[in-house]
C-alpha positions, 0 to 999 in steps of 0.5 A: 487528444483522442489518445489522452481521452482514452487513457483517462476514460479507460481505467474508469470503465470497469468501475463504471460497469460495476456501479451500473450492475450494482445499481440494476441489481439494487433497483430490481431487488435481486439482492436484499438490502441487508446484504448489499445496500442501494448505491444511493444509501451508500452515497448518503452514508459516505457523505455523512461520514466524510462531511457530517458534523460530529454528533449528527450520527454514529459515524458522522464527521469521523473520517478525517481523524480515522483517515489521519490515524490510518495514513500515519500508521501506513506511512510509518510502516512503509517508510520503515520497510523501504529504509530496510528493504531497498539498501538490503536488496541492493547489497544482496543483489550485488554482493553474494556473501550478503545474499547468502547471509540473509536470503535463508532468513528472509525467505523463511520469515516471508513464509510466516502469515502476517496474522501469526505475528499479531500476538507477538507484536501485541506482547512486545508493543502493546495495543497502539500505533507501534503494533500496527507499524510493525505489522505493516513494515513486516508485510511491506518489507518482503516485496520491496527487498525481493524486487530490489534484489532482482533489479540489482542482480539483473543490472549488467556489471559492465556498466559499473565496470565502465563507471569505475574506469571513468573514475566513478566511486563505488558509492556514487556508482550506486546512485548514478548507475545501479539504482537507475538500472534497478529502478523498474524493479524498485518501483514495482517493489515499492508499489507492491509494498505500499498496497500490502501496507494498506491491506495489512493495516487491518491486522493492526487495527484489529487490536482494539484501537479506537480510530482508523478506517479499518477500525470503523469497518470492524465496528460497523460489522458489529453494529450491522452497518453494512453501508458504513462497511462498504463506504470504508472499503470504497474509501480505502480503495480510493485512498490506496490508488491516490497513494500509488499515484503520489508514490509514482509521481514522487519517484519521477521527481526524484529519479529521472530513470523512474520517468520511463516506467509505465503508469 
């Protein structure tokens, strides 16, 4: 029981310390309120943004629509990156010809900053969800692909050979042997990709979309609403953490080998 309580409380230690320091700094006036509002101001602004009724304020009651819009863009881009990155990573990790064919291109594109794709994406897809999904998918693809490739490459070939001797087909061997062996790296890549998806969401929502968590932050910046900016940042952090845990739990449900991974 003591160990379980420690596991629950320990991750909350740093946020609690940061909140305490923030409260002390705000109470003593060391930082002007126009630079960092008081935590109570943030709490009030967050409550109005999440639970308020539309029309009560500039941002009241807009959370659900913004959250749904941002989550849709992130999940679509992340799903596309996963659908491309995991199979290609497995192929590149096990087949030298495929690795030589795609590695130079992938590593070259990986060096291009995400913001460089923004003008092209707006020309190709216009302003809207397609541009955001493209940017998110581009960003999430590389960690997913590279980690999956590493996991597949590190998988001992003797296990695949043993499976072949027992009559396991190549396709079944991929799901029954290769993927479980590569699961630590696959999970690491997926978690990195999902985090990067939320980070790169800002690029897509800089294109002038009317809704989304990042769009609200940029709108609040134009109006000088520091409290709403902080609320948006905190909400994205919390939602990102929840999505990371849900991804981890989903992997544990779908793959037994994922149950051995660290939290």
